[in-house]
Each structure stands twice: as C-alpha cells, then as structure tokens.
C-alpha positions in Angstrom: 34.4 13.9 -46.9 34.3 17.7 -46.5 37.8 19.0 -46.8 39.4 22.1 -45.3 38.6 24.0 -48.5 35.0 22.8 -48.6 34.5 24.0 -45.0 36.0 27.3 -46.2 33.3 27.4 -48.9 30.6 26.9 -46.3 32.0 29.8 -44.4 32.2 31.9 -47.6 28.6 31.1 -48.4 27.6 32.2 -44.9 29.5 35.5 -45.3 27.5 36.1 -48.5 24.3 35.2 -46.7 25.0 37.8 -44.0 25.8 40.5 -46.4 29.5 40.3 -45.5 29.0 41.1 -41.9 29.9 37.6 -40.8 27.2 37.6 -38.1 23.7 36.2 -38.3 20.7 38.1 -36.9 20.8 36.0 -33.7 24.3 37.3 -33.0 26.1 34.0 -33.9 29.2 34.4 -36.2 29.3 32.6 -39.4 32.4 30.6 -38.5 30.9 29.7 -35.1 27.6 28.6 -36.8 29.5 26.3 -39.3 31.6 24.7 -36.5 28.6 24.2 -34.2 26.5 22.7 -37.0 29.1 19.9 -37.5 29.6 19.5 -33.8 25.9 18.9 -33.4 26.0 16.4 -36.3 28.6 14.3 -34.4 26.2 14.0 -31.5 23.2 13.3 -33.8 25.1 10.4 -35.5 26.5 8.9 -32.3 23.5 9.5 -30.0 25.9 11.0 -27.4 26.7 14.5 -26.3 29.9 15.9 -27.6 32.5 18.3 -26.2 35.3 19.8 -28.3 38.6 20.7 -26.7 41.0 22.3 -29.2 43.8 24.9 -29.4 45.4 26.7 -32.3 48.9 25.1 -31.8 49.1 23.6 -35.4 48.0 26.8 -37.1 50.8 28.6 -39.0 50.8 31.7 -41.1 48.2 33.4 -39.0 48.5 37.1 -38.1 47.8 36.1 -34.5 50.5 34.4 -32.4 50.0 32.6 -29.1 52.6 32.0 -26.3 52.9 28.2 -25.6 51.3 28.5 -22.1 48.2 29.9 -23.7 47.8 26.7 -25.7 48.6 24.3 -22.8 46.3 22.2 -20.7 45.9 24.2 -17.5 43.7 24.3 -14.4 41.7 27.1 -15.9 40.4 24.6 -18.5 38.4 22.8 -15.7 36.0 25.8 -15.6 35.5 25.5 -19.4 34.6 21.8 -19.0 32.3 22.6 -16.1 30.4 25.1 -18.2 30.1 22.9 -21.3 29.3 19.7 -19.5 26.6 21.1 -17.3 23.2 19.8 -18.1 24.1 17.5 -21.0 21.7 14.9 -19.7 23.7 11.7 -20.4 26.3 9.6 -18.7 28.0 9.0 -22.1 30.3 11.5 -23.8 32.3 12.1 -27.0 35.4 14.1 -26.4 37.0 15.6 -29.5 40.5 16.6 -28.5 43.3 18.5 -30.4 46.0 19.7 -28.0 49.8 19.8 -27.6 49.4 18.8 -23.9 50.4 20.7 -20.8 50.3 20.1 -17.1 49.8 16.5 -16.0 48.2 17.8 -12.8 45.7 19.9 -14.7 45.0 16.9 -16.9 44.3 14.9 -13.7 41.8 17.6 -12.5 40.1 17.5 -15.9 39.9 13.7 -15.9 38.6 13.6 -12.4 35.8 16.0 -13.3 34.9 14.2 -16.6 34.8 10.7 -15.1 32.8 11.9 -12.2 30.0 12.8 -14.6 30.3 10.2 -17.4 30.5 6.5 -17.1 31.5 6.0 -20.8 33.8 8.3 -22.7 35.0 8.0 -26.3 38.0 10.2 -27.2 38.2 11.3 -30.8 41.6 12.5 -32.1 41.0 14.1 -35.5 44.6 15.2 -35.8 47.0 15.2 -32.8 46.6 14.8 -29.0 50.0 14.9 -27.5 51.6 14.7 -24.1 49.0 15.5 -21.3 46.3 15.3 -24.0 47.4 11.7 -24.7 47.0 11.1 -20.9 43.4 12.5 -21.1 42.7 10.2 -24.0 44.0 7.3 -21.9 41.3 8.0 -19.4 38.6 7.2 -22.0 37.0 3.8 -22.7 38.1 3.9 -26.3 40.0 6.2 -28.6 39.1 6.9 -32.2 41.9 7.9 -34.6 42.2 8.3 -38.3 45.1 7.1 -40.5 46.6 10.6 -40.2 46.0 11.0 -36.4 48.6 10.9 -33.7 49.0 10.7 -30.0 52.4 11.3 -28.3 54.7 10.2 -25.5 53.7 11.3 -22.0 57.2 11.7 -20.5 57.2 14.8 -18.3 59.0 18.0 -19.4 60.5 20.8 -17.4 60.9 24.5 -18.3 64.6 25.2 -18.0 66.3 28.6 -18.1 69.4 28.2 -20.2 71.8 30.6 -21.9 69.7 30.2 -25.0 66.5 31.1 -23.2 63.7 29.0 -21.7 63.7 25.4 -23.1 61.4 22.4 -22.5 63.6 19.6 -21.4 62.5 16.0 -20.8 62.8 14.9 -17.1 64.4 11.6 -18.2 67.0 13.5 -20.2 67.9 15.7 -17.2 68.4 12.6 -15.0 70.4 10.8 -17.7 72.6 13.9 -18.3 73.3 14.1 -14.5 74.3 10.4 -14.4 76.6 10.9 -17.4 78.2 14.0 -15.7 78.8 12.0 -12.5 80.6 9.3 -14.5 82.7 11.7 -16.6 83.6 14.1 -13.8 85.6 11.4 -12.2 88.2 12.8 -14.5 89.0 16.3 -13.1 90.0 17.5 -16.6 86.3 17.2 -17.7 84.8 19.1 -14.7 85.3 22.5 -16.3 83.2 21.5 -19.4 80.4 20.1 -17.2 80.3 22.9 -14.7 78.1 25.4 -16.7 75.5 22.7 -17.5 75.4 21.4 -13.9 75.0 25.0 -12.6 71.5 25.1 -14.2 70.3 22.3 -11.8 68.5 23.5 -8.7 68.8 21.7 -5.4 65.6 19.7 -5.9 65.5 19.3 -9.7 66.6 15.6 -9.8 64.0 14.7 -7.2 61.3 16.7 -9.0 62.2 14.9 -12.3 62.0 11.5 -10.6 58.6 12.4 -9.0 57.3 13.8 -12.3 58.2 10.6 -14.1 56.5 8.4 -11.5 53.4 10.6 -11.5 53.0 10.4 -15.2 53.2 6.6 -15.2 51.0 6.3 -12.1 48.2 8.4 -13.6 48.2 6.6 -17.0 48.3 3.2 -15.3 45.5 4.1 -12.9 43.2 5.5 -15.7 43.8 2.7 -18.2 43.2 0.0 -15.6 40.1 1.8 -14.2 38.4 2.4 -17.5 39.9 1.3 -20.8 41.1 -2.1 -19.5 38.4 -2.7 -17.0 37.1 -6.2 -17.4 40.1 -7.5 -19.3 42.6 -10.0 -17.9 45.3 -8.5 -15.6 44.2 -4.8 -16.3 46.8 -3.4 -13.9 49.7 -5.2 -15.4 48.5 -4.4 -18.9 48.1 -0.7 -18.0 51.5 -0.5 -16.3 53.3 -1.9 -19.3 51.6 0.6 -21.6 52.3 3.5 -19.3 55.9 2.5 -19.1 56.2 2.5 -22.9 54.4 5.8 -23.3 56.6 7.5 -20.7 60.0 6.2 -21.9 62.0 9.0 -23.4 64.7 6.6 -24.5 62.2 4.8 -26.6 60.9 7.9 -28.5 64.0 10.2 -28.3 61.8 13.3 -28.8 58.7 14.4 -26.7 57.0 15.6 -29.9 57.3 12.3 -31.8 53.9 11.3 -33.2 52.6 7.8 -32.4 50.4 6.5 -35.1 47.2 4.6 -34.7 48.8 1.3 -35.8 51.6 1.7 -33.3 49.2 2.6 -30.5 47.1 -0.5 -31.3 50.2 -2.7 -31.5 51.1 -1.7 -27.9 47.6 -2.5 -26.5 45.6 0.7 -26.6 41.9 0.2 -27.5 41.8 2.3 -30.7 39.0 2.3 -33.3 39.5 3.5 -36.9 37.7 6.8 -37.6 37.1 5.4 -41.1 34.9 2.6 -39.9 31.8 5.0 -40.1 32.0 7.4 -43.1 29.3 9.7 -41.8 30.9 10.1 -38.3 34.3 10.5 -39.9 33.0 13.3 -42.1 31.4 15.0 -39.1 34.4 14.8 -36.8 36.8 16.0 -39.5 34.4 18.8 -40.4 34.5 20.0 -36.8 38.3 19.9 -36.9 38.5 21.8 -40.2 35.9 24.4 -39.0 37.9 24.8 -35.8 41.1 25.3 -37.8 39.3 28.1 -39.8 38.3 29.7 -36.5 41.9 29.8 -35.3 43.2 31.0 -38.6 40.8 33.9 -39.0 40.4 35.1 -35.4 42.3 35.7 -32.2 40.8 32.6 -30.6 43.5 30.4 -28.9 41.4 27.7 -27.3 37.9 26.3 -27.7 35.9 24.2 -25.2 32.5 23.8 -26.7 29.5 21.4 -26.6 27.1 20.2 -29.3 24.3 22.6 -28.1 26.4 25.7 -28.6 27.7 26.4 -25.2 31.3 27.4 -25.3 34.3 28.9 -23.6 36.6 30.6 -26.0 40.1 31.7 -24.8 41.0 34.8 -26.8 44.6 36.0 -27.0 45.2 38.8 -24.5 41.6 38.6 -23.4 41.0 35.4 -21.5 38.0 33.1 -21.5 34.8 34.4 -23.1 31.7 32.3 -22.3 29.2 32.1 -25.1 
C-alpha cells in the first residue's frame, strides 16, 4: 500500500511538475490534487460518494499549532457538511473520519443532517475517531477499521478552570470525586483538604455532569438502534448495553484510551476489517496520508471535503475557506 513516504514522493513529483510553484495551471495546489485524487479513488472503488472529515490533531513537529477548540467537532462543521454533501446524487455515503471529538450536541446536529440525506452510511476510521467522533461513527450502518485504527470512550468531559489552568475533566470523575468528598468530610479534620477542590464546583455542575452522561448514552443508544442494529434481535437493548460500555469512565480510566477493532467487535459493534479489500485499503490510507501531509505543510487545521473536489478548509487564524 502507498505509505506516508510514498505519498510524499507523489507530492514531490507534483512540485517538480509545477516548476516548484506547488500550484497547477487550474489553480489547484499539488497537495490538494494528490489528496483529492485518492479521495476520488475511494468513491470509484466503492461506487459511493465519499466525504472526508479530518483535523490536524495527531500532527507533531509542525511549525503551525492549533488550539484544541479549533480541532474539535463544533456546530460550525455542519456548514462544511452541507457544502460538501450538496448534490452528491446518492442516498449512500462513505464518511472517512479522523477527529479527537468535541461537542456531543454538535455531533448530534451533524448526524441529524447526514442521516436526513443518506439511508446508508459506512464510516471509515483510517487512524483514530475518538469521543464525539466515535459517536458519529456509531450513527453509521457499519464501521471500517484497520488493525491500527482506534475509536474511543464517549464519556462526556468538562472544561474546568483549576489552579493549574483549564483542564478537561470527565463528568463521571467529577461526580465520583464529589461522592468521595461527602464521605470523607464526615470527618471535620479532612474538610480543610477538600475545601479548595470543592470550591471549583459551580452550583449546577453535578446536575450538568449527570445530564451530560445521560445525553451521551441516550444519543449512542438511539443511533445504534436506529441504524447499525436495525433489523437485529432486541436492537434497543443491544444498543443500550454498548452505549453503557462506551460511556463508562470507570471501565476505561482515561478518556483518551484507544479502543481497538477487536475490542469494538467483541462488544458488539458492526466493524469490518479495512484489509478485506486491498484496493480500498490502499485508497483510504492514501487519503489519510495525503491529509497528514496537508496538515504538516500548511496552516490547515480541519478538512471537510468530498470526492468531486468541493471542500471547506479551516485555516488557523483565518476560519473556513470554501474551495
């Protein structure tokens, strides 16, 4: 299969072809042309339109840095999906997704839009789709993962202002810490140690944590039972059990813990191996490698793009740039 280095060679050849300008006469950049060629190849091989949703979150050593909220799933992304899904002329879709996650509510808005347009969706995870990105994958009919691919827990997180700065804290951990504090503070001698930590809790934080936990499980349960598990025996119960597992912070201990393909299958997700079709595997991974080159060489933070070249690119300090 084309490796990251071989995709780099394709880009280098394009740079030579354009005399070092990096732009073809039609105005398309070399890196964009390589990425779009492989994206079109995925659609050619599968007979379905394809949309890529990816961010630069796993790129290190780049001269460009991106704040976490730039890389997250946000409501703004819905506009990118509207642009790239308009006029695709099919009720089936491939969604290639590489994302650290973000807002569950934004994920819900994206899922609502996608499933209003497409009756069958296959989610390809070429590397990692975590948190709210896992939730979006759970709204597909099937997920395709490689041996190296990962999804992640969907337990909700909260931005907490602490003495060490802003931290992402699992909702379940906040509730558990509060319960532990109630137990230990029965001893007045321990109250002084707990007071600084408890002072960080707003008046509605525990209720918000509980609601967020229920929302995450509710959405995943609804989406799995409506699409992936539709037609199976007891789809609601099956979906609920899987959602409970994915949202259990006590199970995973860390929100960023990768869940392998084998583990996902063992717990009931419908996951196909990317390796089952060598040509499709090559095309999907080539898209991912070309996307990684895009992020490493430019100030692009997020790409939403379809197989016919229509794209929304979120540039650092610039915003979305339709192409």
